[in-house]
C-alpha positions in Angstrom: 4.3 -77.5 -28.0 3.5 -74.1 -29.6 6.0 -72.5 -31.8 6.2 -68.7 -31.5 7.9 -66.0 -33.5 10.5 -64.0 -31.7 8.4 -60.9 -31.5 5.4 -62.9 -30.3 7.4 -64.5 -27.5 8.8 -61.1 -26.4 5.2 -59.7 -26.4 4.0 -62.5 -24.2 7.0 -62.0 -21.8 6.4 -58.3 -21.6 2.7 -58.9 -20.8 3.5 -61.3 -18.0 6.1 -58.9 -16.6 3.7 -56.0 -16.7 1.0 -57.9 -14.9 3.1 -59.5 -12.2 5.9 -56.8 -11.6 4.2 -53.4 -11.9 5.5 -50.3 -10.2 2.5 -50.3 -7.9 3.7 -53.5 -6.1 7.5 -53.3 -6.3 10.5 -50.9 -6.5 14.1 -51.5 -7.4 16.8 -49.9 -5.3 20.5 -49.6 -6.2 23.4 -47.3 -7.2 23.3 -45.1 -10.3 26.0 -45.7 -12.9 26.4 -44.3 -16.4 23.7 -41.6 -16.0 23.0 -39.9 -19.3 20.4 -37.6 -20.9 19.8 -38.0 -24.6 18.2 -35.4 -27.0 17.0 -33.4 -24.0 14.2 -35.8 -23.3 15.4 -39.4 -22.6 17.2 -40.6 -19.5 19.2 -43.8 -19.3 21.5 -45.3 -16.7 22.4 -48.6 -15.0 21.2 -49.5 -11.5 23.5 -51.9 -9.8 24.5 -53.6 -6.6 27.3 -55.9 -5.7 25.8 -58.9 -7.6 23.7 -57.5 -10.4 23.0 -54.7 -12.9 19.8 -53.4 -14.6 19.3 -50.9 -17.4 16.9 -48.1 -16.6 15.0 -46.0 -19.1 12.7 -43.0 -18.3 11.3 -39.8 -19.8 13.2 -36.7 -18.6 10.0 -34.8 -17.5 9.3 -37.6 -15.0 12.7 -37.0 -13.3 11.9 -34.5 -10.5 15.2 -34.8 -8.5 18.8 -34.2 -9.5 20.7 -37.5 -10.1 24.3 -38.3 -10.8 26.5 -41.4 -10.7 27.1 -42.9 -7.3 23.7 -41.9 -5.9 21.5 -44.5 -4.3 18.0 -44.4 -5.8 14.7 -46.2 -5.8 13.0 -46.8 -9.2 9.3 -47.4 -9.7 8.2 -48.7 -13.1 7.8 -52.0 -15.0 10.2 -54.4 -16.6 10.2 -55.1 -20.3 12.2 -56.6 -23.1 13.0 -54.2 -25.9 12.0 -56.2 -29.1 14.4 -54.6 -31.5 17.6 -55.5 -29.5 16.2 -58.1 -27.1 17.5 -56.0 -24.3 15.9 -56.3 -20.8 15.3 -53.0 -19.0 13.0 -51.2 -16.6 10.9 -48.3 -17.8 10.7 -46.0 -14.8 7.6 -43.9 -14.1 9.3 -42.1 -11.2 12.4 -42.1 -9.2 13.1 -41.4 -5.5 16.4 -40.8 -3.8 17.2 -43.5 -1.3 19.3 -43.0 1.8 20.2 -39.8 3.6 23.5 -39.5 1.8 21.9 -39.5 -1.6 19.2 -37.0 -0.4 21.8 -34.6 0.9 23.9 -34.9 -2.3 20.9 -34.2 -4.5 19.9 -31.3 -2.3 23.4 -29.8 -2.6 23.2 -30.0 -6.4 19.8 -28.5 -6.6 20.6 -25.7 -4.1 23.7 -24.8 -6.1 21.8 -24.6 -9.4 18.9 -22.6 -7.9 21.3 -20.2 -6.1 23.0 -19.5 -9.4 19.7 -18.4 -10.8 19.2 -16.0 -7.9 16.3 -17.9 -6.3 17.7 -17.4 -2.8 19.0 -13.8 -3.3 18.4 -11.8 -0.1 18.1 -8.6 -2.2 14.8 -9.8 -3.7 13.1 -10.7 -0.4 10.2 -8.7 0.7 9.2 -7.6 4.2 5.9 -8.7 5.7 3.1 -6.2 6.7 3.2 -5.5 10.4 -0.6 -5.9 10.8 -1.8 -8.4 8.2 -5.6 -8.9 7.8 -6.0 -11.8 5.4 -3.6 -14.8 5.3 -3.5 -17.9 3.1 -2.2 -20.9 5.1 -0.8 -23.9 3.1 -0.7 -26.8 5.6 -2.3 -30.1 6.5 -5.4 -29.7 8.7 -4.4 -32.9 10.6 -1.0 -31.7 11.5 0.1 -30.5 14.9 1.8 -27.6 13.2 -1.5 -26.3 11.9 -3.1 -26.4 15.4 -0.1 -24.7 17.0 0.0 -21.9 14.4 -3.7 -21.1 14.8 -3.5 -21.2 18.6 -0.5 -18.8 18.8 -2.0 -16.4 16.3 -5.2 -16.1 18.2 -3.3 -15.7 21.5 -1.1 -13.0 20.2 -3.5 -10.9 18.1 -6.8 -12.4 17.1 -9.4 -11.3 14.5 -7.2 -12.4 11.7 -8.8 -14.0 8.6 -7.0 -17.2 7.9 -7.9 -19.4 4.8 -6.6 -22.9 5.0 -5.4 -24.6 1.8 -5.2 -28.2 3.0 -2.5 -30.3 1.3 -0.5 -33.4 1.9 2.9 -32.5 3.4 4.8 -35.7 2.5 4.7 -38.4 -0.1 4.7 -38.6 -3.8 1.6 -36.4 -4.3 2.6 -33.7 -1.8 4.7 -31.5 -4.1 2.1 -31.1 -6.8 -0.7 -30.4 -4.2 1.5 -27.7 -2.6 2.2 -26.1 -5.9 -1.5 -26.1 -6.8 -2.4 -24.5 -3.4 0.1 -21.7 -3.9 -1.2 -21.0 -7.4 -4.8 -21.0 -6.2 -4.0 -18.5 -3.4 -2.5 -16.0 -6.0 -6.0 -15.3 -7.2 -7.1 -13.7 -3.9 -6.1 -10.5 -2.1 -4.0 -11.9 0.7 -1.5 -10.0 2.7 0.8 -13.0 3.4 1.1 -16.6 2.2 2.1 -18.9 5.1 3.4 -22.5 4.6 4.2 -24.7 7.6 4.5 -28.3 8.8 6.1 -30.0 11.8 9.4 -31.8 12.1 10.4 -35.1 10.5 13.3 -36.9 8.8 15.0 -35.6 5.8 13.1 -37.9 3.6 9.8 -36.9 5.2 10.5 -33.2 4.5 11.6 -33.7 0.9 8.3 -32.3 -0.5 9.6 -28.9 0.6 12.9 -29.5 -1.2 11.1 -30.2 -4.4 12.1 -27.9 -7.2 8.5 -27.3 -8.3 7.6 -26.1 -4.8 10.7 -23.9 -4.5 9.9 -22.2 -7.8 6.3 -21.7 -6.9 7.3 -19.9 -3.7 9.8 -17.8 -5.6 7.1 -16.7 -8.2 4.5 -15.9 -5.6 3.1 -12.4 -5.9 2.1 -12.6 -2.2 4.9 -12.1 0.4 5.7 -15.6 1.7 6.5 -16.9 5.3 7.6 -20.5 5.5 8.5 -22.6 8.6 9.2 -26.3 8.0 10.3 -28.8 10.7 12.4 -28.0 13.7 14.9 -25.1 14.0 17.8 -27.2 12.7 15.9 -28.3 9.6 16.3 -25.9 6.7 14.5 -26.7 3.5 14.9 -25.1 0.1 11.3 -23.8 0.4 12.3 -21.8 3.4 15.4 -20.4 1.7 13.3 -19.2 -1.2 10.7 -17.6 1.0 10.7 -13.9 1.9 10.8 -14.7 5.6 11.7 -18.0 7.3 10.3 -19.2 10.7 12.4 -21.7 12.6 9.3 -23.6 13.8 5.5 -23.3 13.2 5.2 -21.5 16.6 8.0 -19.0 15.5 6.1 -18.6 12.2 3.0 -17.4 14.0 5.1 -15.0 16.1 6.7 -13.5 13.0 3.3 -13.1 11.3 1.6 -11.0 14.0 2.8 -8.9 17.0 1.7 -9.5 20.5 -1.3 -7.3 21.4 0.3 -6.5 24.8 3.4 -5.2 23.1 1.4 -3.1 20.8 -0.7 -1.6 23.6 2.5 -0.8 25.6 4.0 0.8 22.5 0.8 2.9 22.0 0.9 4.0 25.6 4.5 4.9 25.4 3.9 6.8 22.2 0.9 8.7 23.8 3.1 9.7 26.8 5.8 10.9 24.4 3.3 13.0 22.5 1.9 14.5 25.6 5.4 15.4 26.9 6.4 17.0 23.6 3.2 19.1 23.6 3.8 20.3 27.1 7.4 21.2 26.3 6.3 23.1 23.2 3.6 25.0 25.1 6.1 26.0 27.8 8.6 27.2 25.1 6.0 29.3 23.4 4.7 30.7 26.7 8.3 31.8 27.5 8.6 33.5 24.1 5.3 35.5 24.7 6.4 36.5 28.2 9.7 37.8 26.9 7.9 39.8 24.1 5.5 41.4 26.6 8.2 42.1 29.2 10.8 43.7 26.9 9.1 45.5 23.9 11.7 48.3 24.2 14.5 45.9 23.5 12.7 44.7 20.4 12.1 48.2 19.2 15.7 49.3 19.8 16.9 46.4 17.7 14.6 47.3 14.9 15.6 51.0 15.1 19.3 50.1 14.8 18.5 48.0 11.8 16.5 50.8 10.1 19.3 53.4 10.8 21.9 51.1 9.3 19.7 50.6 6.2 19.0 54.4 5.9 22.7 55.2 6.1 23.5 52.6 3.3 20.8 54.1 1.1 22.1 57.7 1.6 25.6 56.7 0.8 24.5 54.9 -2.3 22.4 57.9 -3.5 25.3 60.3 -3.0 27.7 58.2 -5.0 25.0 57.8 -7.7 24.5 61.6 -8.0 28.2 62.3 -8.3 28.5 59.8 -11.0 25.5 61.2 -12.8 26.9 64.8 -12.6 30.2 63.7 -14.1 28.5 62.0 -17.0 26.3 65.1 -17.7 29.4 67.4 -17.8 31.1 65.1 -20.3 28.0 65.0 -22.5 27.7 68.8 -22.5 31.3 69.2 -23.6 30.7 66.7 -26.4 27.6 68.6 -27.6 29.4 71.9 -27.4 32.3 70.6 -29.6 29.8 69.6 -32.2 28.0 73.0 -32.3 28.5 74.6 -35.8 28.7 78.1 -34.3 31.7 77.1 -32.4 33.4 76.1 -35.6 32.4 79.5 -37.2 34.0 81.4 -34.3 37.3 79.9 -35.3 37.2 81.7 -38.8 35.4 79.1 -40.9 32.3 80.0 -43.0 29.4 77.9 -44.2 27.7 78.1 -47.7 23.9 77.7 -48.2 22.1 77.6 -51.5 18.9 79.6 -52.3 16.8 76.9 -50.6 18.8 77.3 -47.4 20.5 73.9 -47.7 24.1 73.5 -46.8 26.5 73.2 -49.7 28.9 70.4 -48.9 30.4 69.8 -52.3 31.6 71.9 -55.3 29.4 69.7 -57.5 26.4 71.6 -56.1 27.7 75.0 -57.4 27.4 76.6 -60.8 28.6 79.9 -62.3 26.0 82.7 -61.7 24.3 80.7 -58.9 23.5 82.8 -55.8 24.7 81.5 -52.4 24.6 82.8 -48.9 27.8 83.0 -46.8 27.2 82.3 -43.1 29.6 83.8 -40.7 29.6 83.7 -36.9 27.8 87.0 -36.6 25.6 87.1 -39.7 25.1 86.2 -43.4 26.2 87.8 -46.7 24.9 87.2 -50.3 27.3 86.2 -53.2 27.2 85.1 -56.8 29.5 82.3 -58.0 31.8 83.5 -60.7 34.1 80.6 -61.0 33.9 76.8 -60.2 36.9 74.6 -60.2 38.9 72.3 -57.9 42.2 73.4 -56.5 44.4 71.4 -54.2 45.6 73.2 -51.2 49.3 72.9 -50.7 50.3 72.7 -47.1 52.7 75.3 -45.9 56.1 74.2 -44.7 57.0 75.7 -41.3 
């Protein structure tokens, strides 16, 4: 018998468990209980059925689907005994939802969260070009959906450049392949990015409900057209796309018009243009005929307009002249009242010194100084004999 230390024994047990019960050969399915996220990076919960319970541990970044208590899930990983506490648990590498009920519940949770972020907002959705030339097609080359899409496109329009980005459309690796294909297509000058696959069960379509795929479609710089499954199947990828097709065939019909419809539309447009041109020519011909047949009517109308304009001008000039004459009379009266001769006629005189300047103040006079007295009809010389100020007393009447 070999005696082992506790840590050695646990190490041997873990080695045996890892070699015989790896996640590549088994998965454990059960109901989630006590789901918890610690420090934003560790996930722990119990997985149970009617007769047993297992502790599950996993890294948060490996959890790609929303999980809550009561969901039925399938865990892939390896069992181990945690040496420090001697606790048996399963370290999960990945987790899948099991059962349609769990899938629908997880989808509802994810849809509500993405909708709150505005991922499905109709206001941000773009329209597709009516006549695309280059298309990136994300699909499986082995799928019937791919064949139907190409056939319908060629029947309806033809000459379209379609680049296929082959991907898995279900399974564990499918979401990442789809995300990579969308990212690769962004580097080219495509008019539309199309994603399609045929119908299947809810579990088979889960790659197109993956959060990574939905966010890649939302972030696409290229307008997106997505059709997954049958008409009743609606995936989150379709809800995030700019345009949804109910089936791969409907997807092709939404991408390109039918050439027969376009030819009919062009013919109708040509007929409309021709009819409009003929109507315009007839209308202009009628105008010319009327102009040649009735030049007198036109001249009479113009003569009436000129007479009216002439009358308005004459009336305006007459009013202006009367106003101008009145202002001239007023100005003349004002000038006449300011004329010094008019003042002299009323008995006033004006003194000038020897230089001929008007004497306006007694301070400019001196005894013996000669001045000239200006009257209304002539001048007289005088010599100043006295200078002094004397207030004039008003007479009482």
